[in-house]
C-alpha positions in Angstrom: 13.6 -51.9 -219.5 16.7 -49.9 -218.9 19.5 -52.3 -218.2 22.5 -50.6 -216.5 24.1 -53.6 -214.8 26.6 -54.7 -217.4 29.3 -55.1 -214.8 27.2 -58.0 -213.4 26.4 -59.6 -216.7 26.2 -58.2 -220.2 23.5 -59.3 -222.6 24.5 -62.2 -224.8 25.4 -60.8 -228.3 23.1 -61.9 -231.1 26.0 -63.3 -233.0 27.0 -65.4 -230.0 23.4 -66.7 -229.5 23.3 -67.7 -233.2 26.6 -69.5 -232.8 25.4 -71.4 -229.8 22.1 -72.4 -231.5 24.1 -73.8 -234.5 26.6 -75.6 -232.2 23.9 -77.4 -230.2 21.6 -78.1 -233.2 23.9 -78.7 -236.2 27.3 -79.7 -235.1 28.6 -83.1 -233.8 28.6 -84.2 -230.2 32.0 -85.8 -230.1 34.2 -85.5 -226.9 37.3 -83.5 -227.7 39.4 -86.3 -226.0 38.0 -89.1 -228.2 40.1 -90.4 -231.1 37.2 -91.1 -233.6 36.2 -88.7 -236.3 33.6 -87.0 -234.1 36.1 -86.5 -231.4 38.8 -85.2 -233.8 36.3 -82.7 -235.3 35.4 -81.4 -231.8 39.0 -81.2 -230.9 39.7 -79.1 -234.0 36.9 -76.7 -233.0 38.3 -76.4 -229.5 41.8 -75.8 -230.9 40.5 -73.1 -233.2 38.7 -71.3 -230.4 41.8 -71.5 -228.2 43.9 -70.0 -231.1 41.4 -67.2 -231.6 41.5 -66.3 -227.9 45.3 -66.3 -227.9 45.4 -63.9 -230.9 43.2 -61.4 -229.1 45.1 -61.7 -225.8 48.6 -61.6 -227.2 49.7 -65.1 -226.0 50.3 -68.6 -227.3 47.3 -71.0 -227.7 48.9 -73.4 -225.3 48.8 -70.7 -222.7 45.0 -70.5 -222.8 43.2 -72.6 -220.2 39.4 -72.7 -220.5 37.6 -72.6 -217.2 33.9 -72.5 -216.0 34.1 -68.8 -214.9 36.3 -65.9 -214.0 36.0 -66.9 -210.3 37.3 -70.4 -211.1 40.2 -68.8 -213.1 41.1 -66.6 -210.2 41.0 -69.5 -207.8 43.1 -71.7 -210.1 45.7 -69.0 -210.5 46.1 -68.2 -206.8 45.7 -71.6 -205.2 47.3 -73.4 -208.1 50.4 -71.2 -208.0 50.7 -71.4 -204.2 50.4 -75.2 -204.1 53.0 -75.6 -206.9 55.5 -73.2 -205.4 59.0 -74.5 -205.0 60.6 -71.9 -202.7 59.5 -72.5 -199.1 61.1 -69.3 -197.8 58.7 -67.3 -200.0 55.5 -67.3 -198.0 54.1 -63.8 -198.8 51.2 -63.0 -201.1 50.5 -59.4 -201.9 47.1 -58.2 -203.0 44.6 -55.4 -202.3 41.6 -54.9 -200.0 39.3 -54.3 -203.0 39.6 -57.5 -204.9 36.6 -59.5 -206.2 35.1 -61.9 -203.7 36.6 -64.8 -205.6 40.1 -63.5 -205.0 39.4 -62.5 -201.4 38.1 -66.0 -200.6 41.1 -67.6 -202.3 43.4 -65.4 -200.2 41.7 -66.6 -197.0 42.3 -70.2 -198.1 46.0 -69.4 -198.7 46.3 -68.0 -195.2 44.9 -71.3 -193.9 47.7 -73.0 -195.8 50.4 -70.9 -194.2 50.6 -67.9 -196.5 51.3 -64.4 -195.2 48.7 -62.3 -197.1 49.2 -58.5 -197.4 46.1 -56.6 -198.5 47.0 -53.1 -199.5 44.3 -50.6 -199.0 43.2 -48.1 -201.7 43.3 -44.3 -201.5 40.1 -42.3 -201.2 39.8 -42.3 -205.0 39.7 -46.1 -205.1 43.1 -46.7 -206.7 45.6 -48.7 -204.8 48.8 -46.6 -204.3 51.7 -47.8 -206.4 54.2 -47.0 -203.7 52.5 -49.1 -201.1 52.2 -52.0 -203.5 55.9 -51.8 -204.5 56.9 -51.5 -200.8 55.0 -54.7 -200.0 57.0 -56.7 -202.6 59.7 -58.0 -200.2 62.1 -60.8 -201.1 59.8 -63.2 -199.3 57.0 -62.5 -201.8 56.0 -65.5 -204.0 52.8 -64.1 -205.6 51.1 -60.8 -206.3 47.5 -60.3 -207.4 45.8 -57.0 -208.4 42.6 -56.6 -210.3 42.9 -54.6 -213.6 39.7 -52.7 -213.0 37.4 -52.7 -210.0 34.0 -54.2 -210.5 32.2 -51.7 -208.2 33.8 -48.4 -208.9 35.4 -49.0 -212.3 38.7 -47.6 -211.0 41.6 -48.8 -213.1 44.5 -50.1 -211.0 48.3 -49.7 -211.7 48.7 -53.2 -213.1 51.2 -52.5 -215.8 53.8 -51.0 -213.4 53.2 -53.7 -210.8 53.6 -56.5 -213.4 57.0 -55.0 -214.4 58.1 -54.7 -210.8 57.1 -58.3 -210.1 58.9 -59.5 -213.3 62.1 -57.8 -212.1 61.9 -59.4 -208.7 61.0 -62.9 -209.8 57.5 -62.7 -208.3 54.5 -64.3 -210.1 51.9 -61.7 -211.0 48.2 -62.4 -211.5 45.5 -60.0 -212.6 41.8 -60.4 -212.5 40.9 -58.7 -215.9 37.2 -59.6 -215.8 36.1 -56.0 -215.7 38.8 -54.7 -218.1 38.2 -56.9 -221.2 35.9 -55.1 -223.6 36.1 -51.8 -221.8 39.9 -51.1 -222.1 42.7 -52.3 -224.4 43.2 -55.3 -222.2 45.7 -58.0 -223.2 49.1 -59.4 -222.4 50.5 -56.7 -224.8 49.5 -54.0 -222.3 50.3 -55.9 -219.1 52.9 -58.6 -219.0 51.1 -60.8 -216.4 52.0 -64.4 -215.6 48.4 -65.2 -215.0 45.3 -63.4 -216.3 41.7 -64.2 -215.7 38.5 -63.2 -217.7 34.9 -64.3 -218.0 32.7 -64.4 -221.1 29.5 -63.1 -219.6 31.0 -59.6 -219.0 31.5 -58.9 -222.7 28.6 -60.6 -224.4 29.3 -64.2 -224.1 27.4 -66.8 -222.1 27.8 -67.3 -218.3 29.6 -70.4 -217.4 32.9 -70.1 -219.3 36.1 -68.2 -218.6 39.8 -68.2 -219.4 43.0 -68.3 -217.4 46.1 -67.4 -219.3 49.0 -69.3 -217.9 52.3 -68.0 -219.2 54.8 -70.5 -220.4 57.0 -71.7 -217.5 54.5 -71.0 -214.8 53.7 -74.0 -212.7 50.2 -74.6 -211.3 48.7 -77.5 -209.4 45.3 -78.4 -210.8 42.3 -77.9 -208.4 40.3 -80.5 -210.4 42.7 -83.2 -211.6 42.4 -84.5 -215.1 44.2 -84.6 -218.4 42.2 -81.9 -220.1 43.5 -78.3 -220.5 47.1 -79.4 -220.3 46.4 -81.1 -217.0 45.3 -77.8 -215.3 41.5 -78.5 -215.3 40.0 -81.9 -215.5 36.6 -82.5 -217.1 35.2 -82.6 -220.6 35.5 -79.2 -222.2 32.4 -77.2 -223.2 33.4 -76.6 -226.8 30.3 -74.6 -227.9 30.9 -72.2 -224.9 34.6 -72.0 -225.7 33.7 -71.0 -229.3 31.1 -68.5 -227.9 33.8 -66.9 -225.7 36.2 -66.6 -228.6 33.6 -64.9 -230.8 32.4 -62.5 -228.0 36.0 -61.6 -227.2 36.8 -60.8 -230.8 33.7 -58.6 -231.2 34.1 -56.8 -227.9 37.8 -56.0 -228.3 37.3 -54.8 -231.9 34.5 -52.5 -231.0 36.0 -51.3 -227.7 37.7 -48.2 -229.1 34.5 -47.0 -230.8 32.4 -47.5 -227.7 34.8 -46.1 -225.1 34.6 -42.4 -226.0 30.8 -42.5 -226.4 30.2 -44.3 -223.1 32.6 -42.1 -221.2 30.7 -39.1 -222.5 27.4 -40.6 -221.5 28.7 -41.5 -218.0 30.2 -38.0 -217.4 27.0 -36.4 -218.6 25.0 -38.6 -216.3 27.1 -37.7 -213.3 26.9 -33.9 -214.1 23.1 -34.0 -214.4 22.6 -36.0 -211.2 24.8 -33.6 -209.2 23.1 -30.6 -210.8 19.6 -31.8 -209.8 20.4 -33.4 -206.4 22.5 -32.2 -203.5 24.8 -34.5 -201.5 25.9 -36.8 -204.4 29.5 -38.1 -204.4 31.2 -40.0 -207.2 33.0 -42.9 -205.7 36.3 -43.2 -207.6 36.3 -39.6 -208.8 39.7 -38.3 -209.8 41.1 -41.8 -210.6 41.1 -43.4 -214.1 38.0 -45.5 -214.6 36.6 -47.8 -217.2 34.2 -45.7 -219.4 30.9 -47.4 -218.6 30.9 -47.3 -214.8 29.6 -44.8 -212.3 29.3 -45.5 -208.6 27.4 -42.7 -206.8 26.9 -42.1 -203.1 23.6 -40.5 -202.3 24.3 -39.1 -198.9 21.7 -39.9 -196.3 19.7 -42.3 -198.6 18.6 -45.8 -198.0 20.4 -47.5 -200.9 18.3 -50.7 -200.9 15.0 -48.7 -201.0 16.4 -46.6 -203.9 17.4 -49.8 -205.7 13.9 -51.3 -205.3 12.3 -48.0 -206.4 14.4 -47.9 -209.6 13.6 -51.6 -210.2 9.9 -50.8 -210.1 10.6 -48.2 -212.8 12.2 -51.0 -214.8 15.7 -49.5 -214.3 18.2 -52.2 -213.4 21.3 -51.1 -211.4 23.3 -52.6 -208.6 24.2 -51.9 -205.0 27.6 -53.5 -205.4 29.1 -56.7 -206.7 26.6 -59.2 -208.0 28.6 -62.0 -206.4 28.0 -60.4 -203.0 24.2 -60.0 -203.5 21.8 -61.4 -201.0 23.6 -59.7 -198.2 23.0 -56.3 -196.5 26.6 -55.9 -195.6 28.1 -52.7 -196.9 30.5 -52.9 -199.8 34.0 -53.9 -198.7 35.4 -51.9 -201.6 33.7 -48.6 -200.5 34.6 -49.2 -196.8 38.2 -49.7 -197.8 38.1 -46.4 -199.6 37.1 -44.7 -196.4 33.3 -44.5 -196.7 31.3 -45.0 -193.6 28.8 -47.9 -193.5 26.0 -45.5 -194.0 27.6 -43.9 -197.0 28.4 -47.4 -198.5 24.8 -48.4 -198.0 23.7 -45.2 -199.8 25.7 -46.0 -202.9 24.6 -47.5 -206.2 26.6 -48.8 -209.2 25.4 -47.8 -212.7 27.2 -49.8 -215.4 26.2 -48.9 -219.0 26.6 -50.9 -222.2 27.0 -50.4 -225.9 23.3 -50.0 -226.4 22.9 -47.2 -223.8 21.4 -44.0 -225.2 21.1 -40.4 -224.1 17.3 -40.9 -223.7 18.1 -43.6 -221.1 20.4 -41.3 -219.3 17.7 -38.6 -219.0 15.2 -41.2 -217.8 17.5 -42.5 -215.1 18.3 -39.0 -214.0 14.6 -38.2 -213.7 13.9 -41.3 -211.7 16.7 -40.5 -209.3 15.5 -36.9 -209.0 12.1 -38.3 -207.9 13.2 -41.2 -205.7 16.4 -40.1 -203.9 14.5 -37.7 -201.6 12.1 -40.5 -200.7 15.0 -42.9 -200.0 16.5 -40.2 -197.8 13.3 -39.8 -195.9 13.2 -43.6 -195.2 16.7 -43.5 -193.8 15.9 -40.8 -191.2 
C-alpha cells in the first residue's frame, strides 16, 4: 500500500508503539490525582511528559494543557477565551475562511454568543493576505485565530507577523499548529502565540491526545469543569498517551530538518511529472510557501470522487480534502474560498507524503494518475 494521507493521520512511530505497550503492560495504574504511591508515580510521569513537551515548544511546563485532540484544543482556546473575556466592548473575533472545521464550528458558536466574527478570505494562492488581516484588527477585537499551515493545500500562513501585531494591540492570538508541527520549525520560539494547538496523530503519535499551550496570564473558562490540567480540562488524564505525544513530538521535531528538503524535492518532482504527462492540472497553492509534504492538485474536468476510488483500488491512499469533513460530497470550503469553482474543487485531490515516501512511490502514483485521470474526466462529462 502507498499511504499518501499523512495530513489526515500519520502512522504511529514504532518507538511510540513500544512505549504504549510498556505503559499499558508494565507500569502502574495509579490516578495522577491520587496521593498514594501509585498516584504519585503516575503524577511524576505526567509531569515529565509535560516538561518534555514544553522544552520542544519553547514554553513553561505549566503552560501545557493536555487535551483529547487538536479539535478540542482549538475549541478550548476560542470558546474558553471568549467566555473568560473581561472587556465587554471587545466583541470582534478575526479569523480566516480556510480554517479547520473545528475552528469554523467554534466560530459559529461564538457568533451565537454575540461575537462579531470576521473571516478573511485567502488570495488565489491560498495564503490569507497580511494587509487584510491587519486591517481587520480593530480596537474592538478581542481574539484572533489563524492556522499555521492549511491542512488541505499545505499553504503556510503569516502567523509570525500577525502574532506580533496582536501582541502590540493587546489582542489574544491563537494558532492551530496541527499541520505545522513536524513539518516546519513550529514552536513558540518562531511564533509568539498566546494559544497554540497541536495533535499527536499528525506526527506519529496516537489519535486521541493533543495539546493546547496557554501562555501565562491568559484566562480561559474550562469547557469541561474539573481540577485537572490546572482547572482547564476536567477528567482523569491519559498518562500513557501524554507520554506518547511527548516522545513523538521530540522525534518529529528533531528529524524535521532532515526530512524537509527530501520531501520538498519529492513533492516538486511529483508535480512536475504529473503536469508533464497530463494536461489541465493545476497546483492549488502554487506560488505560496507550503509545508514540504503536501500537494493539492486540481484535475480539470475530472470526477474527483471517481479518481479517489480508482486510486484506492490501486492501493494508493490519498484524500479529497480534510479528513474531518469526510462523508460529504460538498466541495472543499478551502478551495472555494481560493476562488475555485465547485467543479474544480470536486476535481481536486490532496497528496500528503511522509518520511517513508520513496521515489518509486512517486513514479507509481504518477503512472496511476496517467491511467485514471482520463477515465475520471470521461465520467464527469
